[in-house]
Biopython code that builds the backbone (N, CA, C, O; Angstrom):
import numpy as np
from Bio.PDB.StructureBuilder import StructureBuilder

atoms = [
    (1, "ALA", "N", (-4.697, 15.011, 1.496)),
    (1, "ALA", "CA", (-3.880, 13.750, 1.149)),
    (1, "ALA", "C", (-2.156, 14.154, 1.261)),
    (1, "ALA", "O", (-1.432, 15.120, 1.502)),
    (2, "GLY", "N", (-2.062, 12.475, 0.854)),
    (2, "GLY", "CA", (-1.060, 12.460, 1.107)),
    (2, "GLY", "C", (0.160, 12.129, -0.905)),
    (2, "GLY", "O", (-0.249, 11.294, -1.712)),
    (3, "LEU", "N", (0.980, 12.657, -1.084)),
    (3, "LEU", "CA", (1.570, 11.645, -2.070)),
    (3, "LEU", "C", (2.886, 11.397, -1.904)),
    (3, "LEU", "O", (3.920, 11.927, -1.497)),
    (4, "GLY", "N", (2.259, 9.891, -2.603)),
    (4, "GLY", "CA", (3.068, 8.450, -2.205)),
    (4, "GLY", "C", (4.514, 8.278, -3.729)),
    (4, "GLY", "O", (4.518, 8.524, -4.935)),
    (5, "GLY", "N", (5.024, 8.002, -3.224)),
    (5, "GLY", "CA", (6.041, 7.339, -4.814)),
    (5, "GLY", "C", (5.916, 6.340, -5.307)),
    (5, "GLY", "O", (5.451, 6.631, -6.410)),
    (6, "ALA", "N", (6.055, 4.838, -5.235)),
    (6, "ALA", "CA", (5.520, 3.198, -6.347)),
    (6, "ALA", "C", (4.758, 2.884, -5.487)),
    (6, "ALA", "O", (4.804, 3.133, -4.282)),
    (7, "ALA", "N", (3.982, 2.291, -6.102)),
    (7, "ALA", "CA", (2.280, 1.198, -5.798)),
    (7, "ALA", "C", (3.179, 0.600, -6.661)),
    (7, "ALA", "O", (3.887, 1.029, -7.571)),
    (8, "VAL", "N", (2.847, -1.336, -5.788)),
    (8, "VAL", "CA", (3.171, -2.419, -6.110)),
    (8, "VAL", "C", (2.019, -2.755, -5.849)),
    (8, "VAL", "O", (1.434, -2.134, -4.962)),
    (9, "GLY", "N", (1.083, -4.269, -6.817)),
    (9, "GLY", "CA", (0.284, -4.417, -6.616)),
    (9, "GLY", "C", (0.260, -6.159, -6.181)),
    (9, "GLY", "O", (1.298, -6.681, -6.589)),
    (10, "SER", "N", (-0.694, -7.194, -5.439)),
    (10, "SER", "CA", (-0.274, -8.241, -5.708)),
    (10, "SER", "C", (-1.591, -9.110, -5.782)),
    (10, "SER", "O", (-2.104, -8.889, -4.685)),
    (11, "GLN", "N", (-2.298, -9.842, -6.359)),
    (11, "GLN", "CA", (-3.314, -10.710, -5.928)),
    (11, "GLN", "C", (-3.669, -11.752, -4.864)),
    (11, "GLN", "O", (-3.503, -12.962, -5.025)),
    (12, "VAL", "N", (-4.069, -11.297, -3.988)),
    (12, "VAL", "CA", (-4.708, -12.366, -2.865)),
    (12, "VAL", "C", (-5.702, -13.388, -3.118)),
    (12, "VAL", "O", (-6.788, -13.085, -3.614)),
    (13, "GLY", "N", (-5.335, -14.848, -2.739)),
    (13, "GLY", "CA", (-6.465, -15.429, -3.036)),
    (13, "GLY", "C", (-8.018, -15.623, -2.272)),
    (13, "GLY", "O", (-8.337, -15.375, -1.110)),
    (14, "ARG", "N", (-8.699, -16.075, -3.220)),
    (14, "ARG", "CA", (-10.387, -16.202, -2.280)),
    (14, "ARG", "C", (-10.268, -17.154, -1.050)),
    (14, "ARG", "O", (-9.637, -18.174, -0.773)),
    (15, "ASP", "N", (-11.430, -16.106, -0.272)),
    (15, "ASP", "CA", (-11.565, -16.919, 1.062)),
    (15, "ASP", "C", (-11.963, -18.386, 0.772)),
    (15, "ASP", "O", (-13.078, -18.903, 0.708)),
    (16, "ARG", "N", (-10.659, -18.932, 0.606)),
    (16, "ARG", "CA", (-10.733, -20.842, 1.158)),
    (16, "ARG", "C", (-11.183, -20.752, 2.639)),
    (16, "ARG", "O", (-12.342, -21.160, 2.567)),
    (17, "ALA", "N", (-11.021, -20.551, 3.526)),
    (17, "ALA", "CA", (-11.222, -20.918, 4.599)),
    (17, "ALA", "C", (-12.543, -20.722, 4.747)),
    (17, "ALA", "O", (-13.069, -21.383, 5.643)),
    (18, "ALA", "N", (-13.160, -20.072, 4.183)),
    (18, "ALA", "CA", (-14.607, -19.470, 4.786)),
    (18, "ALA", "C", (-15.465, -20.568, 4.001)),
    (18, "ALA", "O", (-16.475, -21.015, 4.546)),
    (19, "GLY", "N", (-15.021, -21.080, 2.529)),
    (19, "GLY", "CA", (-15.776, -21.752, 1.457)),
    (19, "GLY", "C", (-16.330, -20.514, 0.589)),
    (19, "GLY", "O", (-17.434, -20.661, 0.066)),
    (20, "THR", "N", (-15.795, -19.579, 0.445)),
    (20, "THR", "CA", (-16.627, -18.544, 0.092)),
    (20, "THR", "C", (-16.274, -17.510, -1.318)),
    (20, "THR", "O", (-15.329, -16.723, -1.251)),
    (21, "THR", "N", (-17.154, -17.611, -2.605)),
    (21, "THR", "CA", (-16.608, -17.061, -3.658)),
    (21, "THR", "C", (-16.146, -15.588, -3.673)),
    (21, "THR", "O", (-15.653, -15.028, -4.653)),
    (22, "ALA", "N", (-16.467, -14.777, -1.913)),
    (22, "ALA", "CA", (-15.592, -13.697, -2.297)),
    (22, "ALA", "C", (-14.833, -13.067, -2.793)),
    (22, "ALA", "O", (-13.778, -13.669, -2.995)),
    (23, "THR", "N", (-14.864, -11.777, -3.205)),
    (23, "THR", "CA", (-12.797, -11.492, -3.571)),
    (23, "THR", "C", (-12.734, -10.168, -3.135)),
    (23, "THR", "O", (-11.509, -10.077, -3.055)),
    (24, "ALA", "N", (-13.229, -8.882, -2.735)),
    (24, "ALA", "CA", (-13.412, -8.157, -2.028)),
    (24, "ALA", "C", (-12.334, -7.836, -0.864)),
    (24, "ALA", "O", (-12.530, -8.086, 0.325)),
    (25, "PRO", "N", (-11.522, -7.425, -1.231)),
    (25, "PRO", "CA", (-10.962, -6.754, -2.154)),
    (25, "PRO", "C", (-9.672, -7.706, -2.287)),
    (25, "PRO", "O", (-8.985, -8.125, -1.356)),
    (26, "ALA", "N", (-9.465, -8.005, -3.974)),
    (26, "ALA", "CA", (-9.036, -8.393, -4.393)),
    (26, "ALA", "C", (-7.056, -8.367, -4.759)),
    (26, "ALA", "O", (-6.420, -9.209, -5.393)),
    (27, "TYR", "N", (-6.652, -7.381, -4.240)),
    (27, "TYR", "CA", (-5.491, -6.814, -4.332)),
    (27, "TYR", "C", (-5.148, -6.245, -2.679)),
    (27, "TYR", "O", (-5.871, -5.904, -1.744)),
    (28, "ARG", "N", (-3.322, -6.370, -2.921)),
    (28, "ARG", "CA", (-3.061, -5.459, -2.309)),
    (28, "ARG", "C", (-1.850, -4.561, -1.891)),
    (28, "ARG", "O", (-1.013, -4.754, -1.009)),
    (29, "VAL", "N", (-1.961, -3.748, -2.582)),
    (29, "VAL", "CA", (-1.371, -2.132, -2.965)),
    (29, "VAL", "C", (-0.002, -1.238, -1.136)),
    (29, "VAL", "O", (-0.157, -0.725, -0.028)),
    (30, "THR", "N", (1.284, -1.712, -2.229)),
    (30, "THR", "CA", (1.886, -0.855, -0.750)),
    (30, "THR", "C", (2.649, 0.411, -1.751)),
    (30, "THR", "O", (3.408, 0.549, -2.710)),
    (31, "VAL", "N", (1.699, 1.319, -0.589)),
    (31, "VAL", "CA", (2.311, 2.166, -1.007)),
    (31, "VAL", "C", (3.926, 3.303, -0.472)),
    (31, "VAL", "O", (4.038, 3.979, 0.550)),
    (32, "VAL", "N", (4.917, 3.128, -1.585)),
    (32, "VAL", "CA", (5.812, 4.136, -0.672)),
    (32, "VAL", "C", (6.282, 5.706, -0.418)),
    (32, "VAL", "O", (6.949, 6.258, -1.293)),
    (33, "THR", "N", (6.015, 6.238, 0.487)),
    (33, "THR", "CA", (5.394, 7.889, 0.501)),
    (33, "THR", "C", (7.681, 8.376, 0.488)),
    (33, "THR", "O", (8.669, 7.642, 0.513)),
    (34, "ASP", "N", (7.523, 9.811, 0.441)),
    (34, "ASP", "CA", (8.474, 10.269, -0.309)),
    (34, "ASP", "C", (9.241, 10.699, 1.093)),
    (34, "ASP", "O", (10.003, 11.666, 1.095)),
    (35, "GLN", "N", (9.078, 10.191, 1.870)),
    (35, "GLN", "CA", (9.612, 9.695, 3.412)),
    (35, "GLN", "C", (10.137, 7.968, 3.890)),
    (35, "GLN", "O", (10.692, 7.389, 4.824)),
    (36, "GLY", "N", (9.561, 7.693, 2.620)),
    (36, "GLY", "CA", (10.358, 5.703, 3.335)),
    (36, "GLY", "C", (9.356, 5.407, 3.688)),
    (36, "GLY", "O", (9.386, 4.241, 3.295)),
    (37, "VAL", "N", (7.727, 5.590, 4.479)),
    (37, "VAL", "CA", (7.426, 5.379, 4.701)),
    (37, "VAL", "C", (6.324, 4.199, 4.144)),
    (37, "VAL", "O", (5.544, 4.768, 3.380)),
    (38, "SER", "N", (6.024, 2.877, 4.255)),
    (38, "SER", "CA", (5.395, 2.046, 2.845)),
    (38, "SER", "C", (4.462, 2.217, 4.117)),
    (38, "SER", "O", (4.694, 1.977, 5.302)),
    (39, "ARG", "N", (3.130, 2.798, 3.372)),
    (39, "ARG", "CA", (2.007, 1.646, 3.891)),
    (39, "ARG", "C", (0.967, 0.754, 2.623)),
    (39, "ARG", "O", (0.768, 0.901, 1.417)),
    (40, "MET", "N", (0.439, -0.298, 3.796)),
    (40, "MET", "CA", (-0.542, -0.686, 2.530)),
    (40, "MET", "C", (-1.787, -0.810, 2.502)),
    (40, "MET", "O", (-2.351, -0.690, 3.589)),
    (41, "TYR", "N", (-2.687, -1.101, 1.218)),
    (41, "TYR", "CA", (-4.578, -0.354, 0.823)),
    (41, "TYR", "C", (-4.238, -2.242, 0.336)),
    (41, "TYR", "O", (-3.373, -2.932, -0.203)),
    (42, "GLU", "N", (-5.998, -2.394, 1.169)),
    (42, "GLU", "CA", (-6.310, -3.099, -0.249)),
    (42, "GLU", "C", (-7.003, -2.397, -0.566)),
    (42, "GLU", "O", (-7.254, -1.300, -0.066)),
    (43, "VAL", "N", (-7.806, -3.290, -2.180)),
    (43, "VAL", "CA", (-8.622, -2.654, -3.023)),
    (43, "VAL", "C", (-8.871, -3.674, -3.925)),
    (43, "VAL", "O", (-8.027, -4.275, -4.590)),
    (44, "ALA", "N", (-10.166, -3.854, -3.915)),
    (44, "ALA", "CA", (-11.403, -4.216, -5.387)),
    (44, "ALA", "C", (-10.589, -4.703, -6.639)),
    (44, "ALA", "O", (-10.380, -5.878, -6.939)),
    (45, "ALA", "N", (-10.047, -3.260, -7.507)),
    (45, "ALA", "CA", (-9.652, -3.705, -8.438)),
    (45, "ALA", "C", (-8.156, -2.618, -8.623)),
    (45, "ALA", "O", (-8.380, -1.576, -8.007)),
    (46, "THR", "N", (-7.114, -2.601, -9.114)),
    (46, "THR", "CA", (-5.934, -1.472, -9.402)),
    (46, "THR", "C", (-5.920, -0.504, -10.733)),
    (46, "THR", "O", (-5.294, 0.464, -11.164)),
    (47, "GLY", "N", (-6.868, -1.263, -11.064)),
    (47, "GLY", "CA", (-7.288, 0.168, -11.800)),
    (47, "GLY", "C", (-6.706, 0.145, -12.908)),
    (47, "GLY", "O", (-7.230, -0.576, -13.758)),
    (48, "ASP", "N", (-5.589, 0.816, -13.249)),
    (48, "ASP", "CA", (-4.536, 2.133, -14.080)),
    (48, "ASP", "C", (-3.105, 2.000, -13.254)),
    (48, "ASP", "O", (-2.048, 2.312, -13.802)),
    (49, "LEU", "N", (-3.173, 1.359, -11.463)),
    (49, "LEU", "CA", (-1.969, 1.783, -11.586)),
    (49, "LEU", "C", (-0.803, 0.305, -11.633)),
    (49, "LEU", "O", (-1.043, -0.880, -11.403)),
    (50, "ARG", "N", (0.354, 0.926, -11.988)),
    (50, "ARG", "CA", (1.188, -0.038, -11.920)),
    (50, "ARG", "C", (2.798, -0.395, -10.973)),
    (50, "ARG", "O", (2.870, -0.028, -9.801)),
    (51, "VAL", "N", (3.454, -0.796, -11.342)),
    (51, "VAL", "CA", (4.830, -0.970, -10.192)),
    (51, "VAL", "C", (5.508, 0.129, -10.909)),
    (51, "VAL", "O", (5.819, 0.156, -12.100)),
    (52, "GLY", "N", (5.824, 1.691, -9.346)),
    (52, "GLY", "CA", (6.096, 2.437, -9.169)),
    (52, "GLY", "C", (5.706, 4.072, -10.191)),
    (52, "GLY", "O", (6.322, 5.028, -10.663)),
    (53, "ASP", "N", (4.234, 3.531, -10.093)),
    (53, "ASP", "CA", (3.656, 4.754, -10.735)),
    (53, "ASP", "C", (4.052, 5.329, -9.417)),
    (53, "ASP", "O", (4.328, 4.782, -8.350)),
    (54, "ARG", "N", (3.988, 7.036, -9.910)),
    (54, "ARG", "CA", (3.835, 8.033, -8.693)),
    (54, "ARG", "C", (1.853, 8.140, -8.547)),
    (54, "ARG", "O", (1.003, 8.124, -9.437)),
    (55, "VAL", "N", (1.702, 8.256, -6.867)),
    (55, "VAL", "CA", (0.362, 8.031, -6.800)),
    (55, "VAL", "C", (0.215, 9.375, -6.054)),
    (55, "VAL", "O", (1.109, 10.222, -6.040)),
    (56, "ARG", "N", (-1.181, 9.533, -5.329)),
    (56, "ARG", "CA", (-1.578, 10.489, -4.408)),
    (56, "ARG", "C", (-2.901, 9.676, -4.083)),
    (56, "ARG", "O", (-3.896, 9.142, -4.575)),
    (57, "ILE", "N", (-2.155, 9.981, -2.804)),
    (57, "ILE", "CA", (-3.929, 9.238, -1.917)),
    (57, "ILE", "C", (-4.664, 10.211, -1.074)),
    (57, "ILE", "O", (-4.068, 10.999, -0.340)),
    (58, "ASP", "N", (-6.389, 10.143, -1.209)),
    (58, "ASP", "CA", (-7.158, 11.354, -0.795)),
    (58, "ASP", "C", (-7.939, 10.105, -0.247)),
    (58, "ASP", "O", (-7.755, 8.928, -0.555)),
    (59, "ASN", "N", (-8.550, 10.454, 0.342)),
    (59, "ASN", "CA", (-9.607, 9.833, 1.739)),
    (59, "ASN", "C", (-10.112, 8.262, 1.450)),
    (59, "ASN", "O", (-11.191, 7.678, 1.358)),
    (60, "GLY", "N", (-8.242, 7.821, 1.334)),
    (60, "GLY", "CA", (-7.963, 6.399, 1.001)),
    (60, "GLY", "C", (-8.523, 5.920, -0.532)),
    (60, "GLY", "O", (-9.067, 4.844, -0.778)),
    (61, "VAL", "N", (-8.348, 6.591, -1.121)),
    (61, "VAL", "CA", (-8.547, 6.744, -2.800)),
    (61, "VAL", "C", (-7.515, 6.244, -3.413)),
    (61, "VAL", "O", (-7.085, 5.708, -2.391)),
    (62, "ILE", "N", (-6.574, 5.892, -4.377)),
    (62, "ILE", "CA", (-5.586, 6.029, -4.857)),
    (62, "ILE", "C", (-5.748, 6.107, -5.913)),
    (62, "ILE", "O", (-6.201, 5.178, -6.582)),
    (63, "TYR", "N", (-5.310, 7.648, -6.547)),
    (63, "TYR", "CA", (-5.066, 8.232, -8.170)),
    (63, "TYR", "C", (-3.485, 8.544, -8.203)),
    (63, "TYR", "O", (-2.618, 8.835, -7.380)),
    (64, "ARG", "N", (-3.602, 8.249, -10.093)),
    (64, "ARG", "CA", (-2.539, 8.554, -10.208)),
    (64, "ARG", "C", (-2.100, 9.443, -10.474)),
    (64, "ARG", "O", (-2.927, 10.142, -11.060)),
    (65, "VAL", "N", (-0.708, 10.133, -10.343)),
    (65, "VAL", "CA", (-0.691, 11.476, -10.740)),
    (65, "VAL", "C", (0.253, 11.500, -11.970)),
    (65, "VAL", "O", (0.477, 12.559, -12.556)),
]
sb = StructureBuilder()
sb.init_structure("model")
sb.init_model(0)
sb.init_chain("A")
sb.init_seg("    ")
for serial, (resi, resn, name, xyz) in enumerate(atoms, 1):
    if name == "N":
        sb.init_residue(resn, " ", resi, " ")
    sb.init_atom(name, np.array(xyz, "f"), 0.0, 1.0, " ", f" {name:<3s}", serial, name[0])
structure = sb.get_structure()
């Protein structure tokens, strides 16, 4: 488990090159750790995450703290 700083989500488009309507993962979430390291995660939904939330990451799952 690790603690992160701010979470930022941005929506990415559908896979148009393949001509599919698959949308998972639909968001890229960037987490900045307390040490200043940025890590990007691709998730299907952001749930209740908002820009600036403190988060915890446990087994690749992002939780608000």
